[in-house]
C-alpha positions as CSV (number, residue, x, y, z in Angstrom):
1,M,-16.0,19.6,-67.0
2,I,-16.5,23.1,-65.4
3,S,-13.4,24.6,-63.8
4,A,-13.4,25.9,-60.3
5,S,-13.0,29.5,-61.5
6,A,-15.9,29.1,-63.9
7,R,-18.1,27.7,-61.1
8,H,-17.0,30.6,-58.8
9,N,-17.9,33.2,-61.5
10,H,-21.2,31.5,-62.1
11,A,-22.0,31.6,-58.4
12,I,-21.1,35.3,-58.1
13,E,-23.3,36.2,-61.1
14,N,-26.3,34.3,-59.6
15,H,-25.7,35.7,-56.2
16,F,-25.5,39.4,-57.0
17,G,-27.1,39.8,-60.4
18,P,-26.1,42.2,-63.2
19,S,-24.2,45.2,-62.2
20,S,-24.9,48.8,-63.3
21,D,-22.7,51.2,-65.3
22,P,-19.9,53.0,-63.3
23,I,-21.3,55.8,-61.3
24,D,-19.4,59.0,-60.6
25,I,-20.8,60.1,-57.3
26,P,-20.1,63.9,-57.6
27,T,-21.8,63.9,-61.0
28,F,-24.7,61.9,-59.6
29,V,-25.1,64.4,-56.7
30,E,-25.0,67.4,-59.0
31,N,-27.6,65.9,-61.4
32,A,-29.9,64.6,-58.7
33,A,-29.9,68.0,-57.0
34,T,-31.3,69.6,-60.1
35,L,-34.2,67.1,-60.5
36,P,-37.6,68.6,-59.8
37,E,-39.6,67.2,-56.8
38,L,-42.1,64.6,-57.8
39,G,-45.6,66.0,-57.4
40,V,-48.5,63.9,-56.0
41,S,-52.1,64.2,-56.9
42,S,-53.3,63.4,-53.4
43,T,-52.1,64.1,-49.9
44,E,-49.8,61.8,-48.0
45,E,-52.7,60.8,-45.7
46,D,-54.3,59.0,-48.6
47,F,-51.3,56.7,-49.0
48,G,-50.7,56.2,-45.2
49,V,-51.2,53.0,-43.3
50,D,-52.1,54.6,-40.0
51,D,-55.6,53.2,-40.2
52,I,-54.3,49.6,-40.1
53,L,-51.1,50.1,-38.1
54,E,-52.9,50.3,-34.8
55,P,-55.0,47.1,-35.1
56,I,-52.0,45.2,-36.5
57,S,-49.8,46.3,-33.7
58,E,-52.5,45.4,-31.2
59,V,-52.8,41.9,-32.6
60,W,-49.1,41.3,-32.8
61,N,-48.4,42.5,-29.2
62,K,-50.7,39.9,-27.8
63,P,-48.7,36.6,-27.3
64,A,-51.7,34.3,-28.0
65,L,-52.6,36.0,-31.3
66,S,-49.0,36.4,-32.5
67,A,-48.3,32.8,-31.7
68,F,-51.4,31.7,-33.7
69,L,-50.2,33.8,-36.7
70,V,-46.7,32.3,-36.6
71,K,-48.0,28.7,-36.2
72,S,-50.5,29.1,-39.0
73,H,-47.8,30.4,-41.3
74,E,-45.5,27.5,-40.5
75,L,-48.3,25.0,-41.1
76,V,-49.1,26.5,-44.5
77,I,-45.4,26.5,-45.6
78,D,-45.0,22.8,-44.4
79,E,-48.1,21.8,-46.3
80,L,-46.8,23.5,-49.4
81,H,-43.5,21.7,-49.5
82,R,-45.2,18.4,-48.5
83,R,-47.5,18.5,-51.5
84,T,-45.0,19.8,-54.1
85,K,-42.2,17.3,-53.2
86,P,-43.8,13.9,-53.7
87,G,-40.5,12.1,-54.0
88,T,-39.2,13.1,-50.6
89,K,-39.9,11.2,-47.4
90,K,-43.0,12.7,-46.0
91,K,-43.3,13.6,-42.4
92,K,-46.5,13.4,-40.5
93,P,-48.0,16.9,-40.7
94,V,-48.2,18.7,-37.4
95,A,-51.8,19.4,-36.6
96,G,-52.8,22.8,-35.3
97,P,-54.8,23.4,-32.2
98,A,-58.3,22.1,-32.1
99,T,-61.1,24.6,-32.6
100,A,-62.4,23.8,-29.1
101,E,-59.0,24.7,-27.6
102,K,-58.8,28.1,-29.3
103,S,-59.7,31.2,-27.3
104,S,-62.5,33.5,-28.3
105,A,-59.9,36.1,-29.4
106,V,-58.1,33.6,-31.6
107,K,-61.4,32.5,-33.2
108,E,-62.3,36.1,-33.9
109,L,-59.0,36.8,-35.5
110,E,-59.3,33.6,-37.6
111,G,-62.7,34.8,-38.8
112,H,-61.3,38.2,-39.8
113,L,-58.5,36.5,-41.8
114,S,-60.9,34.2,-43.6
115,E,-62.9,37.3,-44.8
116,I,-59.9,38.8,-46.6
117,K,-60.8,39.1,-50.3
118,I,-57.2,39.6,-51.6
119,S,-56.4,36.6,-53.8
120,S,-52.7,36.8,-53.2
121,Y,-53.1,36.6,-49.4
122,S,-53.2,32.9,-49.4
123,Y,-50.3,30.8,-50.7
124,P,-51.0,29.0,-54.0
125,M,-49.1,25.7,-54.8
126,D,-46.8,27.6,-57.2
127,A,-45.5,29.6,-54.2
128,A,-43.4,26.6,-53.1
129,G,-40.8,27.3,-55.8
130,F,-40.2,30.8,-54.3
131,T,-39.9,29.8,-50.7
132,R,-37.0,28.4,-48.7
133,A,-35.9,27.8,-45.2
134,V,-34.6,30.7,-43.1
135,K,-30.9,31.1,-43.4
136,N,-28.7,32.6,-40.7
137,S,-27.8,35.5,-42.9
138,D,-31.5,36.5,-43.1
139,L,-31.5,37.3,-39.4
140,N,-30.3,40.6,-37.8
141,A,-28.6,40.6,-34.4
142,L,-29.3,44.3,-34.0
143,R,-32.5,45.7,-32.6
144,I,-31.7,49.2,-33.6
145,V,-29.3,50.8,-36.1
146,K,-25.8,50.8,-34.6
147,S,-23.6,53.9,-34.7
148,S,-19.9,53.5,-35.2
149,R,-17.1,54.6,-32.9
150,L,-15.5,56.1,-36.1
151,G,-18.3,58.6,-36.3
152,E,-17.1,60.3,-33.1
153,E,-13.9,61.2,-34.8
154,M,-15.4,62.5,-38.0
155,D,-15.2,66.2,-38.6
156,D,-17.1,68.7,-40.8
157,E,-14.1,69.6,-43.0
158,S,-15.5,67.4,-45.9
159,P,-19.3,67.4,-45.6
160,A,-21.1,64.5,-47.2
161,D,-23.7,64.8,-50.0
162,A,-24.5,61.1,-50.6
163,I,-25.0,57.9,-48.6
164,L,-23.9,54.5,-49.8
165,T,-25.4,51.3,-48.6
166,I,-22.8,48.6,-48.7
167,T,-23.3,44.9,-47.9
168,V,-20.3,42.7,-46.8
169,Y,-20.1,39.1,-47.8
170,S,-17.7,36.5,-46.6
171,R,-16.4,33.5,-48.5
172,G,-16.7,30.1,-46.8
173,N,-16.6,26.5,-47.6
174,S,-20.2,26.5,-48.7
175,G,-20.0,29.6,-50.8
176,L,-20.8,33.3,-50.1
177,S,-22.7,34.5,-47.1
178,R,-23.8,37.9,-46.0
179,I,-22.3,39.1,-42.7
180,S,-23.3,42.7,-42.4
181,Q,-24.8,45.8,-44.1
182,H,-23.6,49.4,-43.5
183,A,-24.4,53.0,-44.5
184,F,-21.4,55.1,-45.4
185,L,-21.0,58.7,-46.3
186,D,-19.3,59.6,-49.6
187,S,-16.7,61.4,-47.5
188,H,-15.6,58.0,-46.0
189,T,-12.6,56.2,-47.3
190,L,-12.0,52.6,-48.3
191,G,-10.1,52.3,-45.0
192,D,-13.3,53.2,-43.1
193,V,-15.2,50.6,-45.1
194,F,-12.6,47.9,-44.3
195,E,-12.5,48.8,-40.6
196,A,-16.3,48.4,-40.4
197,I,-16.1,44.7,-41.6
198,P,-17.0,42.4,-38.7
199,C,-14.6,39.6,-39.5
200,V,-14.3,36.8,-37.0
201,L,-10.5,36.7,-37.6
202,N,-10.2,40.1,-35.9
203,D,-10.9,38.4,-32.6
204,I,-8.1,35.9,-32.4
205,P,-6.3,35.6,-29.0
206,R,-2.5,36.3,-28.9
207,K,0.2,34.4,-27.0
208,V,1.0,36.7,-24.1
209,T,4.0,34.7,-22.8
210,S,6.6,32.8,-24.7
211,S,8.6,31.4,-21.8
212,E,5.9,29.6,-20.0
213,E,5.1,26.0,-20.7
214,P,2.4,25.5,-21.8
215,P,1.9,28.9,-23.4
216,R,-0.9,31.2,-22.3
217,Y,-3.3,33.0,-24.6
218,A,-5.4,36.1,-24.0
219,F,-7.1,38.9,-25.9
220,P,-5.2,42.2,-26.2
221,H,-6.7,45.3,-24.5
222,E,-6.4,47.2,-27.8
223,P,-7.3,45.9,-31.2
224,D,-4.4,44.7,-33.3
225,P,-3.1,47.1,-35.9
226,I,-3.9,46.3,-39.5
227,S,-1.6,43.5,-40.6
228,G,-2.3,44.1,-44.3
229,V,-5.1,44.4,-46.7
230,A,-5.7,44.6,-50.4
231,M,-8.9,45.9,-52.0
232,L,-9.7,45.4,-55.7
233,V,-12.1,48.1,-56.9
234,E,-12.8,48.4,-60.7
235,N,-9.5,46.8,-61.8
236,T,-7.5,48.9,-59.3
237,V,-5.7,47.4,-56.3
238,Y,-5.5,49.5,-53.2
239,G,-3.1,48.8,-50.4
240,D,-3.0,49.9,-46.8
241,G,0.2,51.9,-47.2
242,M,1.4,50.9,-43.7
243,H,4.6,49.4,-45.0
244,K,7.0,50.1,-47.9
245,E,5.7,46.9,-49.5
246,D,2.1,46.4,-48.6
247,Y,-0.5,43.7,-49.4
248,A,-1.3,45.2,-52.8
249,D,2.4,45.3,-53.8
250,R,2.8,41.6,-52.7
251,L,-0.4,40.6,-54.5
252,C,0.7,42.2,-57.8
253,A,4.2,40.7,-57.4
254,F,2.7,37.2,-56.8
255,L,0.4,37.5,-59.8
256,E,3.3,38.7,-62.1
257,A,5.6,35.9,-60.8
258,T,3.0,33.3,-61.6
259,E,2.1,35.0,-64.9
260,R,-1.5,35.4,-63.9
261,M,-1.5,39.2,-63.7
262,P,-4.4,40.5,-65.9
263,E,-3.3,43.4,-68.1
264,E,-6.2,45.6,-67.0
265,I,-5.4,45.5,-63.3
266,E,-3.1,48.2,-61.9
267,K,-1.8,49.2,-58.4
268,S,-3.1,52.5,-57.1
269,P,-0.6,54.9,-55.4
270,T,-3.3,56.0,-53.1
271,P,-3.7,53.9,-49.9
272,I,-7.1,52.9,-48.7
273,F,-7.2,55.5,-45.9
274,E,-6.9,58.3,-48.4
275,A,-9.2,56.9,-51.2
276,K,-12.5,58.6,-50.6
277,L,-15.6,56.9,-51.9
278,R,-16.7,60.1,-53.7
279,N,-13.5,59.9,-55.8
280,L,-14.1,56.3,-57.0
281,L,-16.2,55.0,-59.9
282,L,-18.5,52.4,-58.4
283,R,-21.1,50.1,-59.8
284,L,-24.2,48.8,-58.1
285,H,-24.4,45.1,-57.4
286,E,-20.8,44.5,-58.4
287,P,-18.7,42.5,-55.9
288,Y,-15.4,44.2,-54.9
289,W,-12.8,41.9,-53.5
290,V,-11.1,42.3,-50.2
291,L,-8.1,40.2,-49.0
292,H,-6.6,40.4,-45.5
293,R,-5.0,38.2,-42.7
294,G,-3.4,35.8,-45.1
295,N,-6.3,34.3,-47.1
296,C,-9.4,35.7,-45.6
297,E,-11.6,37.0,-48.4
298,H,-14.6,39.3,-48.4
299,F,-16.8,40.9,-51.0
300,L,-18.2,44.4,-50.8
301,V,-21.4,45.1,-52.8
302,V,-22.8,48.6,-53.2
303,D,-26.6,48.2,-53.0
304,Q,-27.6,51.8,-53.1
305,I,-26.3,55.4,-53.7
306,R,-28.7,58.2,-52.8
307,L,-28.7,61.8,-51.6
308,K,-28.6,62.5,-48.0
309,H,-32.0,63.2,-46.6
310,A,-33.1,65.5,-43.7
311,S,-34.4,62.5,-41.8
312,D,-31.0,60.7,-41.9
313,P,-28.9,60.7,-38.7
314,C,-26.5,63.6,-38.4
315,S,-23.6,61.7,-36.9
316,G,-22.5,58.2,-36.0
317,Y,-21.5,57.1,-39.5
318,P,-20.8,54.5,-40.7
319,L,-24.0,53.0,-39.5
320,T,-24.5,49.2,-39.1
321,L,-27.9,48.3,-40.5
322,Q,-27.7,44.6,-40.4
323,L,-25.4,42.1,-38.6
324,T,-25.7,38.4,-39.1
325,P,-25.6,36.5,-35.8
326,V,-22.5,34.5,-35.2
327,Q,-23.1,30.8,-34.9
328,L,-21.3,29.8,-31.7
329,D,-20.0,26.3,-31.0
330,L,-21.7,24.5,-28.1
331,C,-19.9,23.0,-25.2
332,R,-18.9,19.4,-26.0
333,I,-19.8,18.2,-22.5
334,C,-23.1,19.8,-21.6
335,V,-24.2,20.5,-25.2
336,R,-26.2,23.4,-23.9
337,L,-24.1,26.5,-23.3
338,P,-21.9,28.3,-25.9
339,A,-18.2,27.4,-25.7
340,T,-15.9,30.0,-24.4
341,I,-12.6,28.0,-24.1
342,S,-10.9,25.7,-26.5
343,I,-8.8,22.9,-24.7
344,V,-5.9,21.5,-26.7
345,G,-4.0,18.3,-25.8
346,D,-6.2,16.9,-23.0
347,E,-6.5,13.1,-23.2
348,R,-9.6,13.2,-21.0
349,L,-11.6,14.8,-23.8
350,G,-12.7,13.0,-26.9
351,E,-11.2,15.6,-29.3
352,S,-8.5,18.2,-29.5
353,P,-9.1,21.0,-29.7
354,C,-12.3,20.6,-27.7
355,P,-14.7,23.6,-27.1
356,L,-16.0,23.9,-23.6
357,C,-18.1,26.3,-21.7
358,G,-16.8,28.0,-18.5
359,P,-18.7,25.9,-15.9
360,C,-17.7,22.6,-17.5
361,A,-14.1,23.6,-17.8
362,S,-14.0,24.7,-14.2
363,A,-15.7,21.4,-13.1
364,M,-13.0,19.4,-15.0
365,G,-10.1,21.2,-13.4
366,P,-6.5,21.0,-14.6
367,S,-5.2,17.9,-16.1
368,T,-2.9,15.7,-14.0
369,I,-2.2,13.4,-17.0
370,N,-1.0,15.8,-19.6
371,A,1.5,18.5,-18.8
372,G,1.2,20.4,-22.1
373,V,-2.6,21.1,-22.0
374,I,-3.3,24.5,-23.6
375,S,-6.4,26.6,-22.9
376,V,-7.3,29.2,-25.5
377,P,-10.2,31.6,-25.1
378,M,-12.8,31.7,-27.9
379,G,-13.6,34.8,-29.9
380,R,-15.4,37.6,-28.2
381,Y,-16.5,39.3,-31.4
382,Q,-15.9,42.9,-30.3
383,M,-14.1,44.5,-33.3
384,G,-16.8,45.5,-35.7
385,W,-19.6,44.1,-33.6
């Protein structure tokens, strides 16, 4: 029987892949700066895509043609899975539009696609093993790269030489899921990395009155200060340094008390807001553990370390490159609008707590049956978003 820790380690290895050797960023920058520029035998125009960019953009910007492409792709994928999974219950295949119903522009586009000679353009049956349904973490809630408010406070005292692309994962009941991806300068600290994590637990309302019955909850005007965090990077635990005994000290004390403290793990005297990324030995594709707010766990994975390029933005770091959309609960009454209020202790509702949207909560009005009904606002997702 496989233990829970063994299953967890196996899932992490399958999710992130093999890691690289430890990378010393200053040494990498020094060695990379001495590399000669790669010469090319032809001009950049020979490798450009300008000749096909304009017709592709023209096709995609027309709703009828882009809808035809999306629908055709979905039909091909559905047919692939229908043929390669004979044991599953087959659904009636959705037929595409009849040829007579297609416009002349769609027919012309369909003719051009059929003339493509590239053998890999069409999906073979073997492609079913390499396709899957779209996951929420595949989507990006951002239309453009998002600059950080931290970037306005950065100065030029420690200029950056390298850019690190770091992906943030969150642990849930169903495993690990990607929640965001960011670009950091090597002059940033582990504290900057932590503050860029868009954790849903950062948007929890607080009880604003303790004497009222029932209590009232609201969001603070300013974000809550860090309540504690521990970050494990290359067998070194970093704390926030906000208190005499921070999260890292408590974590090490707990592991030692339960006799589960690995010999290779040690506590760093440097807090996260002083530990610069350029001073750390980091490995690519290695998950680094983050613990905060009790038992909320995240994993940081360094995807790329590269030199800063002239085309990179000059300010606004850390940049948010990808942000997974938050899956909002729907109102339990109308089942249409996202819930904004959670009602606790109301017998008129079928469950407690019960998520409701604003219009439905206003239509119901206050309860005349239960005196202790509590209304709690749902998360606004502002810190890190």
